C-alpha distance (Angstrom), angle and dihedral (degrees) to the residues before:
residue distance angle dihedral
M1 . . .
N2 3.78 . .
T3 3.81 89.6 .
S4 3.79 89.9 51.2
K5 3.81 91.2 50.1
S6 3.80 90.6 47.4
K7 3.81 91.9 52.3
K8 3.79 91.1 47.4
A9 3.82 91.1 49.4
T10 3.82 90.1 49.0
I11 3.81 92.5 50.7
I12 3.80 92.7 47.3
G13 3.80 90.3 46.2
L14 3.81 91.7 52.4
I15 3.83 91.9 47.7
V16 3.80 90.9 52.2
L17 3.82 91.1 44.0
V18 3.80 94.0 52.2
L19 3.81 97.8 41.3
A20 3.81 94.4 43.3
N21 3.80 90.0 50.1
S22 3.79 90.3 53.1
A23 3.82 83.2 69.3
A24 3.79 95.5 39.8
G25 3.80 95.4 81.1
G26 3.76 126.6 42.8
A27 3.79 106.8 120.8
E28 3.82 87.0 106.5
W29 3.80 98.1 41.6
C30 3.80 90.6 99.3
S31 3.81 95.6 46.9
S32 3.81 90.8 110.2
A33 3.82 89.4 55.7
L34 3.83 98.4 52.9
A35 3.81 96.0 92.0
D36 3.82 90.5 50.3
I37 3.80 92.3 45.6
A38 3.81 87.6 52.7
K39 3.81 89.4 53.4
A40 3.81 90.7 49.3
F41 3.82 89.3 55.0
P42 3.84 102.3 35.1
D43 3.82 94.5 167.3
T44 3.80 91.7 59.7
P45 3.85 116.6 89.2
Y46 3.80 114.3 -117.4
W47 3.80 93.7 -118.8
V48 3.82 87.8 58.8
I49 3.82 89.8 50.4
T50 3.81 88.3 56.3
L51 3.81 87.1 66.5
V52 3.81 86.2 77.4
N53 3.80 84.4 74.5
N54 3.77 96.7 30.4
I55 3.81 107.1 47.9
P56 3.83 88.9 75.2
N57 3.80 89.0 54.2
L58 3.81 90.6 52.7
C59 3.81 90.3 51.4
A60 3.77 90.3 46.5
V61 3.81 91.6 58.1
V62 3.81 86.3 72.7
F63 3.77 103.4 28.1
T64 3.80 97.8 49.9
V65 3.81 86.9 61.5
V66 3.82 91.4 42.7
A67 3.80 89.0 54.5
G68 3.79 91.5 48.4
I69 3.80 91.5 50.7
L70 3.81 97.7 45.4
V71 3.80 106.7 33.7
N72 3.78 112.0 103.8
R73 3.81 90.0 -7.3
K74 3.82 101.1 68.8
I75 3.82 101.8 -7.5
T76 3.78 125.7 37.8
L77 3.80 119.4 -117.4
R78 3.81 90.4 -112.7
N79 3.81 94.4 52.7
M80 3.81 92.4 44.5
L81 3.80 89.7 53.3
L82 3.81 91.2 50.0
I83 3.82 91.8 50.0
G84 3.81 92.7 45.8
I85 3.80 96.0 46.8
G86 3.81 90.6 43.8
F87 3.81 92.7 57.2
H88 3.83 88.8 41.4
C89 3.80 91.0 57.9
I90 3.82 101.3 38.5
G91 3.81 96.6 43.0
G92 3.78 90.5 41.2
I93 3.80 96.3 60.1
M94 3.83 96.6 38.8
P95 3.85 94.4 89.3
A96 3.81 89.5 52.8
I97 3.80 90.0 58.2
F98 3.81 102.8 34.3
G99 3.81 106.3 17.7
E100 3.80 104.7 74.8
S101 3.81 94.9 108.9
S102 3.79 103.4 7.9
I103 3.79 123.8 76.7
A104 3.82 87.0 -173.8
M105 3.82 91.3 61.4
I106 3.79 89.9 48.6
F107 3.79 89.4 53.6
L108 3.83 91.7 46.9
G109 3.78 90.7 53.3
R110 3.79 90.4 47.5
F111 3.81 90.0 52.4
I112 3.81 92.2 53.4
F113 3.79 89.9 44.5
G114 3.80 88.1 49.3
I115 3.80 91.3 62.2
G116 3.79 90.7 58.8
Y117 3.79 92.1 39.5
G118 3.80 90.6 53.6
L119 3.80 94.1 47.8
M120 3.80 90.8 49.4
Q121 3.80 93.9 45.4
G122 3.79 89.1 52.3
I123 3.80 92.5 59.0
G124 3.81 104.3 17.2
I125 3.80 99.1 102.3
S126 3.80 98.2 21.2
M127 3.81 93.8 55.6
A128 3.81 83.9 81.7
I129 3.81 85.9 75.2
K130 3.82 89.7 67.6
L131 3.79 101.4 29.1
V132 3.83 98.0 47.1
E133 3.79 114.8 52.4
D134 3.81 98.0 -177.1
P135 3.86 106.7 85.4
K136 3.82 90.8 -156.9
L137 3.79 90.7 55.9
R138 3.79 92.9 41.1
V139 3.82 96.8 73.9
H140 3.80 89.4 52.2
A141 3.80 89.9 47.0
M142 3.81 89.8 55.9
G143 3.79 88.0 57.8
W144 3.81 90.9 47.2
A145 3.80 89.5 51.5
V146 3.79 90.5 56.5
A147 3.80 90.3 43.6
A148 3.82 89.2 54.6
Q149 3.80 90.9 53.8
Y150 3.78 92.2 50.4
A151 3.79 94.0 42.4
M152 3.79 87.9 59.2
N153 3.80 88.6 45.4
M154 3.80 88.0 57.5
I155 3.79 93.2 52.9
A156 3.80 92.8 41.6
Q157 3.79 95.8 50.9
V158 3.81 91.4 54.3
V159 3.81 94.8 44.0
V160 3.81 91.9 46.6
G161 3.81 90.4 53.1
Y162 3.81 89.4 59.5
L163 3.80 95.1 40.0
V164 3.80 89.9 55.5
G165 3.81 88.0 56.1
I166 3.80 88.6 61.4
K167 3.81 96.9 43.6
V168 3.78 130.4 -26.0
N169 3.80 96.4 -123.5
Y170 3.82 91.3 48.0
A171 3.81 86.9 77.4
F172 3.81 87.6 83.4
Y173 3.80 93.5 62.7
I174 3.79 85.6 82.7
Y175 3.81 87.4 84.0
C176 3.81 90.3 71.0
W177 3.81 82.9 86.4
S178 3.81 90.1 76.7
A179 3.81 90.1 73.0
I180 3.82 89.1 73.2
P181 3.85 96.8 55.2
F182 3.82 87.3 44.2
L183 3.81 90.6 60.0
V184 3.82 92.2 43.8
V185 3.80 91.0 54.1
L186 3.81 91.9 43.4
F187 3.81 93.6 56.0
L188 3.82 105.0 26.2
C189 3.79 111.0 29.5
P190 3.83 111.9 106.4
K191 3.80 115.3 -115.8
F192 3.79 100.1 -122.4
E193 3.79 116.8 -167.2
L194 3.78 118.5 -113.9
D195 3.80 111.5 -96.6
T196 3.79 90.8 -126.1
E197 3.79 90.5 55.3
S198 3.78 97.3 49.7
T199 3.80 112.9 117.0
S200 3.78 99.4 168.4
D201 3.78 95.3 84.2
G202 3.79 116.9 49.3
S203 3.78 93.4 -173.4
K204 3.79 89.9 55.6
L205 3.79 91.4 53.0
E206 3.78 89.9 47.8
A207 3.80 91.2 51.4
L208 3.79 90.8 49.6
A209 3.79 90.9 49.3
K210 3.78 90.8 51.7
S211 3.79 91.9 48.0
G212 3.81 89.0 61.3
S213 3.77 118.3 172.9
L214 3.78 128.7 15.1
G215 3.79 88.4 -102.9
N216 3.77 91.0 57.7
A217 3.80 90.4 46.3
I218 3.80 90.0 54.2
K219 3.81 91.4 46.5
S220 3.80 90.1 51.7
L221 3.80 93.0 58.1
P222 3.81 113.1 109.8
S223 3.80 118.2 -108.1
T224 3.81 90.5 -112.6
V225 3.81 89.4 71.6
W226 3.80 89.9 61.9
V227 3.79 94.1 40.8
F228 3.80 93.1 54.3
T229 3.80 91.9 41.1
V230 3.82 88.1 59.7
I231 3.81 91.3 43.8
V232 3.80 93.7 50.8
A233 3.82 91.3 45.2
L234 3.80 92.0 54.1
Y235 3.79 90.2 44.7
M236 3.81 91.7 54.6
L237 3.81 91.6 45.9
C238 3.80 86.3 58.9
Y239 3.80 98.3 38.5
Y240 3.79 106.8 38.2
P241 3.83 95.0 69.6
M242 3.80 85.6 72.4
F243 3.82 89.8 69.2
L244 3.80 91.2 45.3
L245 3.80 94.5 48.5
I246 3.81 106.9 33.8
S247 3.81 92.2 89.7
N248 3.80 90.1 46.2
I249 3.82 92.3 50.4
I250 3.80 96.5 48.6
V251 3.81 97.8 41.0
N252 3.81 99.8 37.6
R253 3.82 94.7 43.5
G254 3.80 89.3 52.6
F255 3.82 95.9 -114.3
G256 3.83 93.8 127.1
N257 3.80 147.5 -62.7
A258 3.82 136.3 -81.1
V259 3.81 91.6 -68.3
D260 3.80 89.8 53.4
V261 3.80 89.6 50.2
G262 3.79 87.7 55.6
V263 3.81 90.8 49.0
A264 3.82 91.3 50.1
M265 3.79 89.9 50.9
V266 3.81 88.9 53.6
Y267 3.81 87.4 66.4
Y268 3.78 88.4 50.3
S269 3.78 94.5 46.7
V270 3.81 95.6 46.8
A271 3.79 87.2 51.1
T272 3.81 91.3 50.6
I273 3.80 90.1 53.6
I274 3.80 88.7 53.6
G275 3.80 89.7 46.1
G276 3.80 91.8 51.1
L277 3.79 92.9 48.8
V278 3.81 94.2 50.2
F279 3.80 96.8 41.3
G280 3.80 94.7 94.6
W281 3.80 91.1 50.0
A282 3.81 92.7 46.6
A283 3.83 92.0 49.3
K284 3.82 90.6 53.8
V285 3.80 95.6 44.9
F286 3.81 100.9 41.7
K287 3.82 96.5 29.5
N288 3.83 112.4 -179.2
K289 3.82 91.4 2.5
V290 3.81 94.2 61.3
L291 3.82 95.6 88.6
C292 3.80 93.1 47.8
M293 3.80 90.2 50.6
F294 3.80 93.1 49.7
L295 3.81 93.3 48.4
V296 3.80 95.4 47.9
L297 3.81 94.0 47.7
T298 3.81 91.4 46.0
A299 3.81 88.4 52.4
V300 3.80 89.3 53.6
S301 3.81 90.5 51.2
M302 3.81 90.8 52.3
L303 3.79 91.3 52.7
I304 3.82 91.3 50.0
L305 3.81 89.6 50.3
Y306 3.80 91.7 51.0
L307 3.82 91.2 50.1
S308 3.82 94.6 43.9
T309 3.79 115.8 137.0
S310 3.80 98.2 176.2
F311 3.78 142.3 32.6
A312 3.82 90.0 -109.6
M313 3.80 90.5 55.9
V314 3.80 90.3 51.1
C315 3.80 90.8 51.7
A316 3.82 91.5 48.8
A317 3.80 91.1 51.5
L318 3.81 92.1 47.7
T319 3.81 91.5 49.7
L320 3.79 92.9 54.2
S321 3.80 90.4 42.4
G322 3.79 92.6 51.4
I323 3.80 94.6 53.0
T324 3.79 96.5 45.5
S325 3.82 102.2 36.5
T326 3.81 95.9 52.0
G327 3.79 94.0 72.8
I328 3.79 97.9 47.8
I329 3.81 100.3 84.6
P330 3.84 96.4 40.7
A331 3.82 88.4 45.9
C332 3.81 90.2 54.5
I333 3.81 90.7 49.4
N334 3.80 91.5 45.4
A335 3.81 89.2 51.6
F336 3.81 92.6 68.0
N337 3.81 101.8 20.5
N338 3.82 96.1 97.1
E339 3.81 92.1 50.5
V340 3.81 95.5 55.1
S341 3.80 121.8 85.3
E342 3.80 116.3 -114.9
E343 3.82 95.8 -108.9
N344 3.83 91.8 51.3
K345 3.81 99.6 46.7
F346 3.82 95.0 96.6
L347 3.81 90.1 46.2
A348 3.82 92.2 50.9
T349 3.80 91.9 47.1
G350 3.81 91.2 47.3
I351 3.80 90.4 54.2
A352 3.80 91.3 49.1
E353 3.81 91.5 48.0
S354 3.79 88.7 50.0
G355 3.79 87.0 58.0
V356 3.80 88.5 51.8
N357 3.79 91.4 55.1
I358 3.81 95.2 43.2
G359 3.78 88.2 55.9
A360 3.81 92.5 45.2
F361 3.81 93.3 50.1
L362 3.79 92.1 49.1
G363 3.81 86.9 61.1
T364 3.81 88.3 82.1
P365 3.85 97.4 54.9
F366 3.82 87.5 41.7
I367 3.82 89.7 58.7
A368 3.82 90.6 43.1
L369 3.82 89.8 52.1
V370 3.80 92.2 51.3
Q371 3.81 90.3 49.5
A372 3.81 91.0 47.4
F373 3.81 88.4 60.5
G374 3.78 91.7 50.4
G375 3.78 100.5 -96.6
S376 3.79 125.5 130.9
P377 3.82 116.0 -109.8
D378 3.81 93.4 -105.8
T379 3.82 90.5 56.5
T380 3.80 83.8 81.5
M381 3.79 88.7 77.6
F382 3.81 91.2 58.1
F383 3.82 90.9 70.5
T384 3.78 102.7 36.6
P385 3.84 100.7 70.0
V386 3.81 91.8 64.2
I387 3.81 91.9 52.1
M388 3.81 91.9 48.3
M389 3.81 92.4 51.0
I390 3.80 90.9 51.5
L391 3.81 89.7 49.9
G392 3.79 89.3 51.5
F393 3.78 93.4 58.8
V394 3.82 91.7 43.0
T395 3.82 89.8 59.5
L396 3.82 90.4 61.5
K397 3.79 88.4 72.6
Y398 3.80 97.2 49.4
Y399 3.81 106.8 29.9
K400 3.81 102.5 95.8
N401 3.82 103.8 148.1
S402 3.76 117.0 78.6
D403 3.82 100.1 164.5
């Protein structure tokens, strides 16, 4: 009976994990619409248009950490998911309703969406810690969580391409999807007790008492948390321009239109699903070298994309990029996960995810800097592969955990 209950709990946990993570991404869902949004607001510089993608990342710098601090300490995992997905949905569709002729209203909607996006990014992958009890299954579940995000990206990119054809601001109706994960979490997510309210484990209470304030909890985090937060931030600084520039590359190089951008991103998204599914296997086989391998191969894909002379070449680059990039963030989290105490795992992951979003947001000033020196926006991707390769070899020194 207990085995049957355990299996049922595992299945329900995985359903919640996958569906909730389908609403944990979304900052890039409108990537295929950026070129058309730029045309709708011709007096707005392109680097400002990229803020449509990047305002959520700026919000997430704060709210990923907020989620890590509050979840299961002050707010249960279930309630945090409901709050995060709620903001994700409401803020997401606001530009579709109010943003037809106002770039300011689009940005306002993206800010509200960014709150939910940040909360969900802070717990998206790490919710596997609570929802999946089996530690051997948990590392695979982290990969599945990422795969769920990118699977939704695949669907969204295609749908957005067609929505833009109707009306540019209609692209944001894609965020209506978040209502479905909201209902799944509402009815299926287990109601875990707050860690601070648990009385069943005296040692756990003692550990929490010793940890004291939030400041002490942060001080108690191992140095690897900070090392991999910096690594993942630099990685995203190098990688995120791809999402900001893919529409620009395909449309401005004459490879296609917004629909074709969506089709190209299908290749990417299918590849990310594959990457998410094989992450657990790759982590076990390549151990501490897995992160280096992913970073180097992703750098190669970025260089191919920069040098692309055809739509087929773009799709090939995105396919390689999708497979190799998907494992980078979960690999960084896995690198320090075993060194962090149970009550601080969400906090550590929130800090790392904050690094992700700092790096992603800095993609916009990076593009602006390149343009200020006379380069085209896509010239950004000429420099980033070298940085990513260096990061790959740096991880060999610090990546100790391979489980």
